[in-house]
Each structure stands twice: as C-alpha cells, then as structure tokens.
N, CA, C and O atoms as a GROMACS GRO file, in nm:
protein
  568
    1MET      N    1  -1.258  -1.535  -1.884
    1MET     CA    2  -1.329  -1.430  -1.814
    1MET      C    3  -1.440  -1.378  -1.905
    1MET      O    4  -1.418  -1.349  -2.023
    2THR      N    5  -1.560  -1.366  -1.849
    2THR     CA    6  -1.672  -1.317  -1.929
    2THR      C    7  -1.668  -1.165  -1.940
    2THR      O    8  -1.600  -1.098  -1.862
    3HIS      N    9  -1.740  -1.114  -2.035
    3HIS     CA   10  -1.750  -0.969  -2.053
    3HIS      C   11  -1.800  -0.902  -1.924
    3HIS      O   12  -1.748  -0.799  -1.883
    4GLU      N   13  -1.901  -0.961  -1.861
    4GLU     CA   14  -1.959  -0.904  -1.740
    4GLU      C   15  -1.855  -0.900  -1.628
    4GLU      O   16  -1.847  -0.801  -1.555
    5SER      N   17  -1.777  -1.006  -1.613
    5SER     CA   18  -1.676  -1.006  -1.506
    5SER      C   19  -1.565  -0.906  -1.536
    5SER      O   20  -1.507  -0.849  -1.443
    6GLU      N   21  -1.535  -0.883  -1.663
    6GLU     CA   22  -1.436  -0.780  -1.698
    6GLU      C   23  -1.486  -0.641  -1.660
    6GLU      O   24  -1.408  -0.559  -1.613
    7VAL      N   25  -1.613  -0.615  -1.680
    7VAL     CA   26  -1.674  -0.486  -1.643
    7VAL      C   27  -1.661  -0.466  -1.492
    7VAL      O   28  -1.617  -0.360  -1.447
    8VAL      N   29  -1.699  -0.567  -1.415
    8VAL     CA   30  -1.695  -0.557  -1.269
    8VAL      C   31  -1.551  -0.546  -1.221
    8VAL      O   32  -1.523  -0.468  -1.130
    9GLU      N   33  -1.460  -0.622  -1.279
    9GLU     CA   34  -1.320  -0.614  -1.238
    9GLU      C   35  -1.263  -0.474  -1.262
    9GLU      O   36  -1.190  -0.422  -1.177
   10ALA      N   37  -1.296  -0.413  -1.374
   10ALA     CA   38  -1.248  -0.277  -1.403
   10ALA      C   39  -1.302  -0.178  -1.300
   10ALA      O   40  -1.229  -0.089  -1.255
   11ILE      N   41  -1.428  -0.193  -1.263
   11ILE     CA   42  -1.487  -0.101  -1.165
   11ILE      C   43  -1.429  -0.125  -1.026
   11ILE      O   44  -1.396  -0.030  -0.956
   12THR      N   45  -1.416  -0.251  -0.984
   12THR     CA   46  -1.359  -0.277  -0.852
   12THR      C   47  -1.214  -0.229  -0.844
   12THR      O   48  -1.173  -0.173  -0.743
   13ASP      N   49  -1.136  -0.251  -0.949
   13ASP     CA   50  -0.997  -0.203  -0.949
   13ASP      C   51  -0.992  -0.051  -0.936
   13ASP      O   52  -0.913   0.003  -0.858
   14SER      N   53  -1.076   0.018  -1.013
   14SER     CA   54  -1.079   0.165  -1.007
   14SER      C   55  -1.127   0.213  -0.870
   14SER      O   56  -1.077   0.313  -0.818
   15TYR      N   57  -1.224   0.144  -0.813
   15TYR     CA   58  -1.276   0.178  -0.680
   15TYR      C   59  -1.166   0.167  -0.576
   15TYR      O   60  -1.146   0.257  -0.494
   16ILE      N   61  -1.094   0.055  -0.578
   16ILE     CA   62  -0.984   0.032  -0.482
   16ILE      C   63  -0.879   0.142  -0.493
   16ILE      O   64  -0.834   0.195  -0.392
   17GLU      N   65  -0.841   0.176  -0.616
   17GLU     CA   66  -0.739   0.281  -0.638
   17GLU      C   67  -0.789   0.417  -0.590
   17GLU      O   68  -0.714   0.491  -0.526
   18ALA      N   69  -0.913   0.451  -0.621
   18ALA     CA   70  -0.967   0.582  -0.584
   18ALA      C   71  -0.977   0.596  -0.432
   18ALA      O   72  -0.945   0.702  -0.378
   19VAL      N   73  -1.021   0.491  -0.365
   19VAL     CA   74  -1.033   0.497  -0.219
   19VAL      C   75  -0.894   0.505  -0.156
   19VAL      O   76  -0.872   0.583  -0.064
   20ALA      N   77  -0.800   0.426  -0.205
   20ALA     CA   78  -0.663   0.430  -0.151
   20ALA      C   79  -0.603   0.569  -0.164
   20ALA      O   80  -0.531   0.615  -0.076
   21ALA      N   81  -0.633   0.636  -0.275
   21ALA     CA   82  -0.581   0.771  -0.300
   21ALA      C   83  -0.669   0.879  -0.236
   21ALA      O   84  -0.633   0.996  -0.236
   22GLN      N   85  -0.785   0.838  -0.182
   22GLN     CA   86  -0.885   0.930  -0.128
   22GLN      C   87  -0.916   1.039  -0.231
   22GLN      O   88  -0.920   1.159  -0.201
   23ASP      N   89  -0.936   0.992  -0.355
   23ASP     CA   90  -0.961   1.078  -0.470
   23ASP      C   91  -1.112   1.082  -0.498
   23ASP      O   92  -1.166   0.991  -0.562
   24VAL      N   93  -1.177   1.186  -0.449
   24VAL     CA   94  -1.322   1.199  -0.462
   24VAL      C   95  -1.365   1.194  -0.608
   24VAL      O   96  -1.458   1.121  -0.643
   25GLU      N   97  -1.298   1.269  -0.693
   25GLU     CA   98  -1.337   1.276  -0.835
   25GLU      C   99  -1.323   1.141  -0.904
   25GLU      O  100  -1.411   1.101  -0.981
   26ALA      N  101  -1.213   1.070  -0.876
   26ALA     CA  102  -1.194   0.939  -0.939
   26ALA      C  103  -1.300   0.840  -0.894
   26ALA      O  104  -1.350   0.761  -0.974
   27LEU      N  105  -1.336   0.844  -0.766
   27LEU     CA  106  -1.439   0.753  -0.716
   27LEU      C  107  -1.574   0.787  -0.777
   27LEU      O  108  -1.647   0.698  -0.821
   28LEU      N  109  -1.608   0.915  -0.779
   28LEU     CA  110  -1.738   0.955  -0.833
   28LEU      C  111  -1.750   0.932  -0.983
   28LEU      O  112  -1.861   0.921  -1.034
   29ALA      N  113  -1.638   0.924  -1.053
   29ALA     CA  114  -1.641   0.897  -1.197
   29ALA      C  115  -1.697   0.758  -1.227
   29ALA      O  116  -1.733   0.730  -1.341
   30LEU      N  117  -1.705   0.672  -1.126
   30LEU     CA  118  -1.759   0.538  -1.144
   30LEU      C  119  -1.912   0.536  -1.139
   30LEU      O  120  -1.974   0.435  -1.172
   31TYR      N  121  -1.973   0.647  -1.097
   31TYR     CA  122  -2.116   0.653  -1.073
   31TYR      C  123  -2.186   0.737  -1.180
   31TYR      O  124  -2.131   0.835  -1.229
   32ALA      N  125  -2.308   0.697  -1.214
   32ALA     CA  126  -2.392   0.772  -1.308
   32ALA      C  127  -2.442   0.900  -1.240
   32ALA      O  128  -2.457   0.903  -1.117
   33PRO      N  129  -2.468   1.004  -1.317
   33PRO     CA  130  -2.519   1.128  -1.258
   33PRO      C  131  -2.648   1.108  -1.178
   33PRO      O  132  -2.672   1.178  -1.080
   34ASP      N  133  -2.731   1.011  -1.219
   34ASP     CA  134  -2.858   0.986  -1.151
   34ASP      C  135  -2.853   0.864  -1.059
   34ASP      O  136  -2.955   0.800  -1.034
   35VAL      N  137  -2.735   0.833  -1.008
   35VAL     CA  138  -2.718   0.718  -0.920
   35VAL      C  139  -2.810   0.728  -0.799
   35VAL      O  140  -2.838   0.836  -0.749
   36ARG      N  141  -2.855   0.612  -0.753
   36ARG     CA  142  -2.932   0.604  -0.629
   36ARG      C  143  -2.855   0.510  -0.537
   36ARG      O  144  -2.827   0.396  -0.572
   37VAL      N  145  -2.820   0.561  -0.419
   37VAL     CA  146  -2.739   0.484  -0.325
   37VAL      C  147  -2.815   0.464  -0.195
   37VAL      O  148  -2.862   0.559  -0.133
   38PHE      N  149  -2.827   0.337  -0.156
   38PHE     CA  150  -2.878   0.301  -0.024
   38PHE      C  151  -2.753   0.265   0.056
   38PHE      O  152  -2.698   0.156   0.042
   39ASP      N  153  -2.709   0.358   0.141
   39ASP     CA  154  -2.584   0.340   0.214
   39ASP      C  155  -2.612   0.292   0.355
   39ASP      O  156  -2.725   0.297   0.403
   40LEU      N  157  -2.507   0.247   0.419
   40LEU     CA  158  -2.517   0.196   0.554
   40LEU      C  159  -2.526   0.308   0.657
   40LEU      O  160  -2.572   0.285   0.769
   41TRP      N  161  -2.483   0.428   0.622
   41TRP     CA  162  -2.471   0.538   0.719
   41TRP      C  163  -2.570   0.650   0.693
   41TRP      O  164  -2.618   0.666   0.580
   42THR      N  165  -2.600   0.723   0.790
   42THR     CA  166  -2.667   0.854   0.799
   42THR      C  167  -2.801   0.869   0.729
   42THR      O  168  -2.902   0.884   0.796
   43GLU      N  169  -2.806   0.865   0.599
   43GLU     CA  170  -2.929   0.898   0.527
   43GLU      C  171  -2.996   0.772   0.471
   43GLU      O  172  -2.931   0.671   0.444
   44TRP      N  173  -3.126   0.783   0.453
   44TRP     CA  174  -3.205   0.672   0.398
   44TRP      C  175  -3.157   0.636   0.258
   44TRP      O  176  -3.139   0.519   0.226
   45SER      N  177  -3.137   0.741   0.173
   45SER     CA  178  -3.085   0.719   0.040
   45SER      C  179  -3.022   0.847  -0.012
   45SER      O  180  -3.052   0.957   0.035
   46PHE      N  181  -2.934   0.830  -0.107
   46PHE     CA  182  -2.869   0.943  -0.174
   46PHE      C  183  -2.917   0.940  -0.319
   46PHE      O  184  -2.896   0.843  -0.390
   47GLU      N  185  -2.980   1.047  -0.360
   47GLU     CA  186  -3.039   1.056  -0.493
   47GLU      C  187  -2.951   1.146  -0.580
   47GLU      O  188  -2.952   1.268  -0.564
   48GLY      N  189  -2.877   1.087  -0.671
   48GLY     CA  190  -2.792   1.162  -0.762
   48GLY      C  191  -2.650   1.176  -0.712
   48GLY      O  192  -2.622   1.166  -0.593
   49VAL      N  193  -2.561   1.200  -0.807
   49VAL     CA  194  -2.419   1.205  -0.776
   49VAL      C  195  -2.384   1.325  -0.687
   49VAL      O  196  -2.287   1.318  -0.611
   50ASP      N  197  -2.460   1.434  -0.693
   50ASP     CA  198  -2.430   1.548  -0.606
   50ASP      C  199  -2.449   1.510  -0.459
   50ASP      O  200  -2.365   1.544  -0.375
   51ALA      N  201  -2.557   1.443  -0.427
   51ALA     CA  202  -2.580   1.397  -0.290
   51ALA      C  203  -2.473   1.297  -0.248
   51ALA      O  204  -2.424   1.302  -0.135
   52TRP      N  205  -2.436   1.207  -0.337
   52TRP     CA  206  -2.335   1.107  -0.307
   52TRP      C  207  -2.198   1.174  -0.290
   52TRP      O  208  -2.116   1.127  -0.211
   53THR      N  209  -2.173   1.281  -0.364
   53THR     CA  210  -2.048   1.355  -0.350
   53THR      C  211  -2.030   1.406  -0.208
   53THR      O  212  -1.921   1.397  -0.152
   54ARG      N  213  -2.136   1.460  -0.150
   54ARG     CA  214  -2.128   1.510  -0.013
   54ARG      C  215  -2.091   1.398   0.084
   54ARG      O  216  -2.012   1.419   0.176
   55GLN      N  217  -2.148   1.281   0.065
   55GLN     CA  218  -2.120   1.168   0.155
   55GLN      C  219  -1.976   1.119   0.137
   55GLN      O  220  -1.906   1.094   0.236
   56ILE      N  221  -1.931   1.105   0.014
   56ILE     CA  222  -1.794   1.058  -0.011
   56ILE      C  223  -1.693   1.159   0.043
   56ILE      O  224  -1.593   1.120   0.104
   57THR      N  225  -1.718   1.287   0.022
   57THR     CA  226  -1.628   1.391   0.073
   57THR      C  227  -1.621   1.386   0.225
   57THR      O  228  -1.513   1.394   0.282
   58ALA      N  229  -1.735   1.372   0.290
   58ALA     CA  230  -1.738   1.362   0.436
   58ALA      C  231  -1.663   1.237   0.484
   58ALA      O  232  -1.592   1.243   0.584
   59TRP      N  233  -1.678   1.126   0.413
   59TRP     CA  234  -1.607   1.003   0.449
   59TRP      C  235  -1.456   1.025   0.441
   59TRP      O  236  -1.384   0.998   0.537
   60PHE      N  237  -1.408   1.075   0.328
   60PHE     CA  238  -1.264   1.096   0.313
   60PHE      C  239  -1.213   1.199   0.414
   60PHE      O  240  -1.102   1.184   0.466
   61ASP      N  241  -1.291   1.302   0.444
   61ASP     CA  242  -1.251   1.402   0.543
   61ASP      C  243  -1.242   1.342   0.684
   61ASP      O  244  -1.169   1.394   0.768
   62SER      N  245  -1.316   1.234   0.709
   62SER     CA  246  -1.316   1.172   0.842
   62SER      C  247  -1.199   1.077   0.865
   62SER      O  248  -1.176   1.033   0.977
   63ILE      N  249  -1.127   1.046   0.760
   63ILE     CA  250  -1.015   0.952   0.772
   63ILE      C  251  -0.900   1.024   0.841
   63ILE      O  252  -0.855   1.130   0.798
   64ASP      N  253  -0.855   0.965   0.949
   64ASP     CA  254  -0.758   1.031   1.038
   64ASP      C  255  -0.614   0.997   0.998
   64ASP      O  256  -0.542   0.930   1.072
   65GLY      N  257  -0.574   1.044   0.881
   65GLY     CA  258  -0.434   1.033   0.843
   65GLY      C  259  -0.388   0.899   0.790
   65GLY      O  260  -0.272   0.885   0.751
   66GLY      N  261  -0.474   0.801   0.788
   66GLY     CA  262  -0.432   0.669   0.742
   66GLY      C  263  -0.486   0.636   0.605
   66GLY      O  264  -0.578   0.701   0.554
   67ALA      N  265  -0.428   0.535   0.547
   67ALA     CA  266  -0.476   0.486   0.418
   67ALA      C  267  -0.591   0.389   0.441
   67ALA      O  268  -0.599   0.323   0.544
   68VAL      N  269  -0.680   0.382   0.344
   68VAL     CA  270  -0.790   0.286   0.350
   68VAL      C  271  -0.764   0.181   0.243
   68VAL      O  272  -0.742   0.213   0.126
   69HIS      N  273  -0.769   0.056   0.285
   69HIS     CA  274  -0.750  -0.056   0.192
   69HIS      C  275  -0.887  -0.122   0.172
   69HIS      O  276  -0.959  -0.149   0.268
   70VAL      N  277  -0.920  -0.147   0.047
   70VAL     CA  278  -1.049  -0.205   0.012
   70VAL      C  279  -1.026  -0.338  -0.058
   70VAL      O  280  -0.934  -0.351  -0.140
   71SER      N  281  -1.109  -0.436  -0.027
   71SER     CA  282  -1.108  -0.561  -0.102
   71SER      C  283  -1.251  -0.608  -0.122
   71SER      O  284  -1.339  -0.581  -0.040
   72PHE      N  285  -1.272  -0.676  -0.231
   72PHE     CA  286  -1.402  -0.731  -0.264
   72PHE      C  287  -1.393  -0.882  -0.255
   72PHE      O  288  -1.295  -0.943  -0.301
   73GLU      N  289  -1.494  -0.943  -0.195
   73GLU     CA  290  -1.492  -1.087  -0.173
   73GLU      C  291  -1.623  -1.151  -0.218
   73GLU      O  292  -1.730  -1.091  -0.209
   74ASP      N  293  -1.610  -1.272  -0.268
   74ASP     CA  294  -1.727  -1.354  -0.301
   74ASP      C  295  -1.827  -1.281  -0.391
   74ASP      O  296  -1.948  -1.286  -0.369
   75LEU      N  297  -1.774  -1.215  -0.494
   75LEU     CA  298  -1.863  -1.143  -0.586
   75LEU      C  299  -1.936  -1.241  -0.678
   75LEU      O  300  -1.876  -1.331  -0.736
   76THR      N  301  -2.064  -1.220  -0.690
   76THR     CA  302  -2.146  -1.292  -0.787
   76THR      C  303  -2.185  -1.190  -0.894
   76THR      O  304  -2.230  -1.080  -0.863
   77ILE      N  305  -2.166  -1.228  -1.018
   77ILE     CA  306  -2.189  -1.136  -1.129
   77ILE      C  307  -2.297  -1.192  -1.220
   77ILE      O  308  -2.290  -1.307  -1.263
   78ARG      N  309  -2.396  -1.108  -1.249
   78ARG     CA  310  -2.506  -1.150  -1.336
   78ARG      C  311  -2.521  -1.048  -1.447
   78ARG      O  312  -2.504  -0.928  -1.426
   79GLY      N  313  -2.552  -1.096  -1.562
   79GLY     CA  314  -2.577  -1.008  -1.676
   79GLY      C  315  -2.590  -1.091  -1.801
   79GLY      O  316  -2.548  -1.207  -1.804
   80THR      N  317  -2.647  -1.034  -1.900
   80THR     CA  318  -2.661  -1.100  -2.028
   80THR      C  319  -2.582  -1.021  -2.131
   80THR      O  320  -2.603  -0.901  -2.146
   81ARG      N  321  -2.492  -1.088  -2.200
   81ARG     CA  322  -2.408  -1.020  -2.298
   81ARG      C  323  -2.495  -0.934  -2.389
   81ARG      O  324  -2.594  -0.980  -2.445
   82GLY      N  325  -2.455  -0.810  -2.402
   82GLY     CA  326  -2.526  -0.720  -2.490
   82GLY      C  327  -2.645  -0.649  -2.426
   82GLY      O  328  -2.706  -0.562  -2.488
   83SER      N  329  -2.678  -0.684  -2.301
   83SER     CA  330  -2.796  -0.622  -2.239
   83SER      C  331  -2.768  -0.482  -2.188
   83SER      O  332  -2.860  -0.403  -2.172
   84GLY      N  333  -2.643  -0.450  -2.163
   84GLY     CA  334  -2.609  -0.319  -2.110
   84GLY      C  335  -2.632  -0.305  -1.962
   84GLY      O  336  -2.624  -0.194  -1.908
   85VAL      N  337  -2.659  -0.417  -1.893
   85VAL     CA  338  -2.679  -0.414  -1.748
   85VAL      C  339  -2.604  -0.532  -1.686
   85VAL      O  340  -2.613  -0.645  -1.732
   86VAL      N  341  -2.530  -0.501  -1.579
   86VAL     CA  342  -2.460  -0.603  -1.502
   86VAL      C  343  -2.496  -0.580  -1.356
   86VAL      O  344  -2.499  -0.465  -1.310
   87VAL      N  345  -2.523  -0.687  -1.283
   87VAL     CA  346  -2.547  -0.678  -1.139
   87VAL      C  347  -2.439  -0.759  -1.070
   87VAL      O  348  -2.411  -0.873  -1.106
   88ALA      N  349  -2.377  -0.697  -0.969
   88ALA     CA  350  -2.275  -0.766  -0.891
   88ALA      C  351  -2.313  -0.756  -0.744
   88ALA      O  352  -2.356  -0.650  -0.697
   89ASP      N  353  -2.298  -0.866  -0.671
   89ASP     CA  354  -2.321  -0.861  -0.527
   89ASP      C  355  -2.217  -0.946  -0.458
   89ASP      O  356  -2.165  -1.043  -0.514
   90GLY      N  357  -2.188  -0.909  -0.336
   90GLY     CA  358  -2.088  -0.980  -0.257
   90GLY      C  359  -2.057  -0.900  -0.133
   90GLY      O  360  -2.145  -0.840  -0.071
   91TYR      N  361  -1.929  -0.899  -0.098
   91TYR     CA  362  -1.886  -0.832   0.024
   91TYR      C  363  -1.772  -0.737  -0.008
   91TYR      O  364  -1.687  -0.765  -0.093
   92VAL      N  365  -1.770  -0.623   0.060
   92VAL     CA  366  -1.662  -0.527   0.046
   92VAL      C  367  -1.605  -0.504   0.186
   92VAL      O  368  -1.678  -0.474   0.280
   93ALA      N  369  -1.473  -0.519   0.197
   93ALA     CA  370  -1.404  -0.501   0.325
   93ALA      C  371  -1.320  -0.374   0.320
   93ALA      O  372  -1.251  -0.348   0.222
   94TYR      N  373  -1.329  -0.298   0.426
   94TYR     CA  374  -1.250  -0.176   0.441
   94TYR      C  375  -1.160  -0.193   0.563
   94TYR      O  376  -1.205  -0.241   0.667
   95ALA      N  377  -1.033  -0.154   0.550
   95ALA     CA  378  -0.940  -0.160   0.662
   95ALA      C  379  -0.851  -0.037   0.658
   95ALA      O  380  -0.805   0.005   0.552
   96SER      N  381  -0.827   0.020   0.775
   96SER     CA  382  -0.739   0.137   0.784
   96SER      C  383  -0.675   0.139   0.922
   96SER      O  384  -0.714   0.065   1.012
   97THR      N  385  -0.578   0.225   0.934
   97THR     CA  386  -0.514   0.251   1.063
   97THR      C  387  -0.511   0.401   1.084
   97THR      O  388  -0.461   0.475   0.999
   98ASP      N  389  -0.565   0.447   1.196
   98ASP     CA  390  -0.563   0.589   1.228
   98ASP      C  391  -0.420   0.636   1.251
   98ASP      O  392  -0.329   0.554   1.268
   99ALA      N  393  -0.402   0.766   1.252
   99ALA     CA  394  -0.270   0.826   1.274
   99ALA      C  395  -0.208   0.780   1.406
   99ALA      O  396  -0.086   0.771   1.418
  100ASP      N  397  -0.292   0.749   1.506
  100ASP     CA  398  -0.240   0.704   1.635
  100ASP      C  399  -0.216   0.553   1.641
  100ASP      O  400  -0.182   0.499   1.747
  101GLY      N  401  -0.234   0.485   1.528
  101GLY     CA  402  -0.209   0.341   1.521
  101GLY      C  403  -0.330   0.254   1.548
  101GLY      O  404  -0.319   0.131   1.546
  102THR      N  405  -0.446   0.314   1.572
  102THR     CA  406  -0.567   0.236   1.598
  102THR      C  407  -0.618   0.174   1.469
  102THR      O  408  -0.650   0.245   1.374
  103PRO      N  409  -0.626   0.040   1.464
  103PRO     CA  410  -0.679  -0.023   1.343
  103PRO      C  411  -0.832  -0.014   1.340
  103PRO      O  412  -0.900  -0.019   1.443
  104ARG      N  413  -0.883  -0.002   1.219
  104ARG     CA  414  -1.028   0.000   1.198
  104ARG      C  415  -1.059  -0.091   1.080
  104ARG      O  416  -0.981  -0.101   0.986
  105SER      N  417  -1.173  -0.158   1.088
  105SER     CA  418  -1.214  -0.241   0.974
  105SER      C  419  -1.365  -0.255   0.975
  105SER      O  420  -1.432  -0.238   1.077
  106MET      N  421  -1.417  -0.286   0.859
  106MET     CA  422  -1.561  -0.302   0.844
  106MET      C  423  -1.585  -0.393   0.723
  106MET      O  424  -1.517  -0.381   0.621
  107LEU      N  425  -1.681  -0.481   0.736
  107LEU     CA  426  -1.722  -0.567   0.625
  107LEU      C  427  -1.869  -0.537   0.596
  107LEU      O  428  -1.954  -0.546   0.684
  108ASN      N  429  -1.898  -0.500   0.471
  108ASN     CA  430  -2.033  -0.467   0.428
  108ASN      C  431  -2.079  -0.566   0.322
  108ASN      O  432  -1.998  -0.623   0.248
  109ARG      N  433  -2.209  -0.585   0.317
  109ARG     CA  434  -2.268  -0.652   0.202
  109ARG      C  435  -2.286  -0.545   0.095
  109ARG      O  436  -2.313  -0.429   0.128
  110LEU      N  437  -2.272  -0.582  -0.031
  110LEU     CA  438  -2.276  -0.484  -0.139
  110LEU      C  439  -2.352  -0.539  -0.259
  110LEU      O  440  -2.336  -0.655  -0.296
  111THR      N  441  -2.436  -0.455  -0.318
  111THR     CA  442  -2.496  -0.484  -0.448
  111THR      C  443  -2.479  -0.362  -0.536
  111THR      O  444  -2.507  -0.249  -0.495
  112TRP      N  445  -2.433  -0.386  -0.656
  112TRP     CA  446  -2.421  -0.280  -0.758
  112TRP      C  447  -2.504  -0.317  -0.879
  112TRP      O  448  -2.504  -0.432  -0.922
  113VAL      N  449  -2.575  -0.220  -0.933
  113VAL     CA  450  -2.632  -0.230  -1.067
  113VAL      C  451  -2.544  -0.139  -1.152
  113VAL      O  452  -2.528  -0.020  -1.123
  114ILE      N  453  -2.490  -0.196  -1.257
  114ILE     CA  454  -2.396  -0.125  -1.345
  114ILE      C  455  -2.459  -0.123  -1.484
  114ILE      O  456  -2.497  -0.227  -1.537
  115GLU      N  457  -2.470  -0.003  -1.542
  115GLU     CA  458  -2.532   0.010  -1.674
  115GLU      C  459  -2.435   0.074  -1.771
  115GLU      O  460  -2.351   0.156  -1.734
  116LYS      N  461  -2.448   0.035  -1.896
  116LYS     CA  462  -2.369   0.098  -2.001
  116LYS      C  463  -2.442   0.224  -2.044
  116LYS      O  464  -2.555   0.219  -2.092
  117ARG      N  465  -2.375   0.338  -2.027
  117ARG     CA  466  -2.428   0.467  -2.066
  117ARG      C  467  -2.332   0.527  -2.168
  117ARG      O  468  -2.215   0.551  -2.137
  118ASP      N  469  -2.381   0.551  -2.288
  118ASP     CA  470  -2.295   0.590  -2.400
  118ASP      C  471  -2.189   0.480  -2.412
  118ASP      O  472  -2.224   0.365  -2.439
  119ASP      N  473  -2.064   0.511  -2.393
  119ASP     CA  474  -1.961   0.406  -2.403
  119ASP      C  475  -1.897   0.374  -2.269
  119ASP      O  476  -1.791   0.311  -2.266
  120ALA      N  477  -1.958   0.415  -2.158
  120ALA     CA  478  -1.900   0.393  -2.026
  120ALA      C  479  -1.992   0.306  -1.942
  120ALA      O  480  -2.114   0.315  -1.950
  121TRP      N  481  -1.931   0.220  -1.861
  121TRP     CA  482  -2.004   0.140  -1.764
  121TRP      C  483  -2.004   0.217  -1.633
  121TRP      O  484  -1.898   0.249  -1.579
  122LEU      N  485  -2.124   0.247  -1.580
  122LEU     CA  486  -2.136   0.329  -1.460
  122LEU      C  487  -2.228   0.261  -1.358
  122LEU      O  488  -2.323   0.192  -1.395
  123ILE      N  489  -2.197   0.282  -1.231
  123ILE     CA  490  -2.282   0.231  -1.124
  123ILE      C  491  -2.407   0.320  -1.118
  123ILE      O  492  -2.396   0.441  -1.097
  124THR      N  493  -2.523   0.259  -1.137
  124THR     CA  494  -2.648   0.335  -1.133
  124THR      C  495  -2.724   0.311  -1.003
  124THR      O  496  -2.813   0.388  -0.967
  125HIS      N  497  -2.689   0.205  -0.934
  125HIS     CA  498  -2.748   0.179  -0.802
  125HIS      C  499  -2.646   0.104  -0.717
  125HIS      O  500  -2.580   0.011  -0.762
  126GLU      N  501  -2.635   0.149  -0.591
  126GLU     CA  502  -2.548   0.082  -0.495
  126GLU      C  503  -2.628   0.064  -0.367
  126GLU      O  504  -2.699   0.154  -0.322
  127HIS      N  505  -2.615  -0.055  -0.310
  127HIS     CA  506  -2.683  -0.084  -0.184
  127HIS      C  507  -2.582  -0.153  -0.094
  127HIS      O  508  -2.531  -0.260  -0.127
  128THR      N  509  -2.553  -0.091   0.021
  128THR     CA  510  -2.466  -0.156   0.119
  128THR      C  511  -2.545  -0.178   0.247
  128THR      O  512  -2.634  -0.100   0.282
  129SER      N  513  -2.510  -0.285   0.316
  129SER     CA  514  -2.577  -0.315   0.442
  129SER      C  515  -2.486  -0.402   0.528
  129SER      O  516  -2.381  -0.449   0.484
  130ALA      N  517  -2.530  -0.420   0.650
  130ALA     CA  518  -2.463  -0.509   0.745
  130ALA      C  519  -2.572  -0.568   0.833
  130ALA      O  520  -2.677  -0.508   0.849
  131PRO      N  521  -2.548  -0.685   0.888
  131PRO     CA  522  -2.649  -0.743   0.977
  131PRO      C  523  -2.677  -0.650   1.096
  131PRO      O  524  -2.589  -0.578   1.142
  132VAL      N  525  -2.800  -0.654   1.144
  132VAL     CA  526  -2.842  -0.572   1.256
  132VAL      C  527  -2.835  -0.656   1.383
  132VAL      O  528  -2.870  -0.774   1.383
  133ASP      N  529  -2.789  -0.595   1.489
  133ASP     CA  530  -2.789  -0.659   1.620
  133ASP      C  531  -2.934  -0.666   1.667
  133ASP      O  532  -2.995  -0.563   1.696
  134GLU      N  533  -2.989  -0.786   1.676
  134GLU     CA  534  -3.131  -0.803   1.710
  134GLU      C  535  -3.168  -0.745   1.846
  134GLU      O  536  -3.284  -0.712   1.869
  135SER      N  537  -3.071  -0.732   1.936
  135SER     CA  538  -3.102  -0.678   2.068
  135SER      C  539  -3.138  -0.530   2.062
  135SER      O  540  -3.190  -0.474   2.158
  136HIS      N  541  -3.110  -0.465   1.947
  136HIS     CA  542  -3.140  -0.323   1.932
  136HIS      C  543  -3.259  -0.298   1.837
  136HIS      O  544  -3.286  -0.184   1.800
  137VAL      N  545  -3.328  -0.403   1.800
  137VAL     CA  546  -3.439  -0.390   1.706
  137VAL      C  547  -3.571  -0.389   1.781
  137VAL      O  548  -3.594  -0.471   1.870
  138VAL      N  549  -3.656  -0.296   1.744
  138VAL     CA  550  -3.791  -0.291   1.800
  138VAL      C  551  -3.884  -0.341   1.692
  138VAL      O  552  -3.887  -0.286   1.582
  139ILE      N  553  -3.959  -0.443   1.722
  139ILE     CA  554  -4.055  -0.500   1.627
  139ILE      C  555  -4.185  -0.422   1.640
  139ILE      O  556  -4.242  -0.411   1.749
  140LEU      N  557  -4.231  -0.368   1.529
  140LEU     CA  558  -4.358  -0.296   1.527
  140LEU      C  559  -4.470  -0.392   1.493
  140LEU      O  560  -4.454  -0.478   1.406
  141SER      N  561  -4.581  -0.378   1.560
  141SER     CA  562  -4.694  -0.465   1.528
  141SER      C  563  -4.761  -0.418   1.402
  141SER      O  564  -4.749  -0.302   1.364
  142ARG      N  565  -4.832  -0.509   1.337
  142ARG     CA  566  -4.899  -0.475   1.211
  142ARG      C  567  -5.036  -0.421   1.236
  142ARG      O  568  -5.108  -0.387   1.142
   0.00000   0.00000   0.00000
C-alpha cells in the first residue's frame, strides 16, 4: 500500500464511521477550515467549514431515524510522495432505511483534494456530482 492510499483509506474509514454515527464534529474534522465544496444539492458551492457545517447538520437532521451506510468504490488515487497533496476520485454510495422501512440509496461521483496541513491530512476540496437527465436540460445558445 502506498503512502497516498494509506492517507485516503484513513479518511474514507473516518468518513464512513462519522456518517454512520451521524457525528457532525467527527465528519467536519476531516475538512480544512478553508474547504471549498461543490456539492450535489442546494447551493452552487460551500466556502469554508462553517458553510459546510450548516449543510452537514441539515443532512443529518433530515435522516428519518435510520442509519446511513457509506461505501467508496473504484477510487483512483494520485499524488507524489512528499508533495503534501493527494487527489482521490471515484464513487461514493449512500444507503439508508427510513423509520417506516422505506429504503433510500444514492450513488455520487466524488473528487477529493487532500492536503497535509501541519501534521494532519485534510480535505481542502470536495466535488460531488451525478449524471443529469438530458430530458430536463435546456441548452443555451452561444
């Protein structure tokens, strides 16, 4: 296992645990104070951990009594030993069951930029997306 893959594995493991526990503080501890997040929902971007905190809190508050299970698939990891920067991209799957037994799931594309800050590896940029249904897209002319 390379150093870069160890960094990503530690972050994905911590992410999975924090989401399963719906622990806002533990999840946010993975992010740099100046993180920039391009998320799939609501806002164009979240600038800084305070903005991201509001989104994570709202997400956890919206979970209807069930646990959320997270898995990462097909991760590609790039980085140069000693550079202090690792980029990981792949897929993140979320699955849960509401209190009434309704299953929910979602598969997102994910890119993380992870930087070494002091002695900690932190996510400094996150970008999640999903394919768009072309029937709902309006093409603007140039």
